[in-house]
N, C-alpha and C positions, 0 to 999 in steps of 0.2 A: 449506564447512561440511558438505555432505552427504557428502563423500568422507572426511572425518574421523569422521563417525559410522559409516560402512561400516567403516573400519578399527578403530574401537573395538570394534565388534560383532564382527568376525571375531577379534580378539585376545582378546576375552573368552570368547567361545564355543568357539573352536577351540584345544583344548588336546590334542595328541597325548599319549597315555598308553602306557607300556610297563609291562607287569607282569611281574614275576619270582616264581618259585615255588621255594623252597627246601624241601628236605625233610630232616627230622631225625629222631632216633630217636623223639621225642615224636609225629610224624605217622606214622611207618611201623609203629610197633607195633600201634595199634589197627586199622589197614588189615589187617594180617596176621591178627590175631585175627578180625575180620569175615570175611574170606575162609575162614579155618579153620572157623569156626562154620557157615557156609553150606555147606561141603563135608561136614562131619559130619552136618548135617541131611539132605543130599541123598543121600549115600552113607555109611550108617553102617558099612558093612563096611570102610571105609578108616580107620576111627577111630585104629588104631594108628599108621598111616603119617603121618596129617595131625599128630597130637600129637607124633610124633617130628620130623617135618619143622618144625613150629613151634617146639619147644624148641631145635632145632639153629639156627634162624634167629635168634630171639631171644637166644641165647647168644652168637652171632657179632656181633650188633648191640651187645650190651652190652661185649663184649670190644673192640670197634672203638672204643667210646667212651672205653676206658681206655688201649689201646695203639696207636691210630690207624694200623690197617692200610690204610684208604682215607682219604684228605682230603677 
């Protein structure tokens, strides 16, 4: 009886979990915007380059959603 309780306790409380993280356009776009905003605040002289890179990256992500360059 004691062994059965121990087995049930182990089975109920020990559940190995594996987490997988998937990135989509909805996840990547705000992260890029946050990084760009922080860089603009820290280094305002790079504003033109940061905005240009941001627009290029967002454009490529949007085109990937249509034409599926990367699966």
